[in-house]
C-alpha positions in Angstrom: 121.1 72.0 92.0 120.1 74.4 94.7 117.1 73.6 96.9 114.9 76.1 94.9 115.6 74.4 91.7 112.2 72.6 92.2 110.6 75.8 92.9 111.9 77.9 89.9 110.8 74.9 87.7 107.2 75.9 88.1 107.4 79.3 88.7 105.3 81.7 86.4 106.8 83.4 83.8 107.7 87.3 84.6 105.0 89.5 83.5 106.0 92.6 82.2 104.5 96.0 82.9 102.0 96.8 80.6 103.8 99.2 78.5 106.7 96.9 78.2 106.4 94.8 74.5 105.1 91.0 75.7 107.5 88.6 74.4 106.8 88.0 71.0 103.8 90.2 70.8 105.3 93.8 70.3 103.7 96.9 71.2 100.4 95.6 69.8 100.1 92.7 72.4 101.3 95.0 75.1 97.7 96.9 74.0 95.6 94.0 73.6 96.4 92.8 77.0 95.6 96.2 78.5 92.3 96.2 76.8 91.5 92.6 78.1 92.2 94.0 82.0 90.1 97.0 81.5 87.2 94.8 80.0 87.5 92.5 82.8 87.5 95.4 85.5 84.6 97.0 83.7 82.7 93.8 83.6 83.5 93.0 87.3 82.4 96.4 88.1 79.1 96.5 86.0 78.1 92.9 87.5 79.0 93.9 91.2 77.2 97.6 90.6 74.0 95.4 89.8 74.1 92.5 92.6 76.7 93.3 95.3 75.3 96.3 97.7 78.7 96.1 99.2 81.0 96.6 96.0 83.9 99.0 96.7 83.3 101.7 94.1 86.2 103.6 95.2 88.8 100.5 94.8 87.2 100.0 91.4 87.7 103.9 90.5 91.3 103.4 91.6 91.7 100.4 89.3 90.3 102.1 86.3 92.5 105.0 86.9 95.3 102.7 86.6 94.2 101.0 83.7 93.4 104.2 81.8 97.0 105.6 82.5 98.5 102.3 81.2 96.3 102.6 78.2 97.2 105.9 77.7 101.2 105.0 77.9 100.7 102.1 75.4 98.9 104.3 72.8 101.5 107.1 73.1 102.6 107.9 69.6 100.3 105.6 68.0 98.4 106.8 65.0 94.9 104.9 63.8 97.2 103.0 61.0 99.2 101.7 63.7 96.3 99.8 65.1 96.1 96.2 64.0 92.4 94.8 63.5 92.2 93.1 66.5 93.2 96.1 68.6 90.2 98.2 66.7 87.8 95.2 67.7 89.0 95.1 71.3 88.5 99.2 71.3 85.0 98.9 69.6 84.4 95.8 72.3 85.5 98.2 75.3 83.4 100.9 74.2 79.9 98.7 74.2 81.3 97.8 77.6 81.8 101.1 78.8 78.2 102.1 77.6 76.6 99.4 79.5 78.6 100.1 82.4 77.7 103.8 82.1 73.9 102.7 82.2 74.5 100.5 85.4 76.3 103.6 87.0 73.6 105.9 86.3 70.8 103.4 87.7 72.8 102.9 91.0 73.3 106.7 91.1 69.5 107.2 90.5 68.6 104.5 93.3 71.1 106.2 96.0 69.5 109.8 95.3 66.2 108.3 95.5 66.7 106.7 98.7 68.8 109.6 100.0 65.4 111.6 99.2 63.2 109.3 101.1 65.5 109.5 104.3 65.4 113.3 103.8 61.7 113.2 103.6 61.3 111.0 106.8 63.9 113.5 108.7 61.9 116.5 107.7 58.4 114.8 108.5 59.9 113.7 111.8 61.4 117.4 112.9 57.7 118.7 111.6 55.7 116.4 113.9 55.4 119.5 116.8 58.5 118.1 118.9 60.8 121.0 118.1 58.1 123.6 116.7 59.0 127.4 117.9 55.5 127.4 119.5 56.6 124.6 121.8 59.8 126.6 122.7 58.2 129.9 122.8 55.7 128.7 125.6 58.5 127.0 127.5 60.6 130.5 127.5 57.5 132.7 128.6 56.8 130.4 131.8 
């Protein structure tokens, strides 16, 4: 036995790529795994948007893009009849989660827009306080 045999004994099983059939699961198993990962990512994003002001939306969008690519790859060549009942249920569940996620994103964007409008208004009020008025500059130039 080698010095690594103990380590290999407890090593996790090799993870297949999302479009490879999972051992014993076939293509449907891969689809279920992808749907599960997408659900997790959407749940995390929805929760984080609502509670973590430092949540990295760019990283989350990148993850969702990768998941969409994987989903498209897994769905390529499948017809509606090829979907198992559990895949259909997963897709419907994902649709509901995406709807909830969309509402959270819209609320977040609305809040950002509102804050931006407040900042813009404060800047405009500050600029209009006479400090930079054309009258003040006109007098200074005629002295």
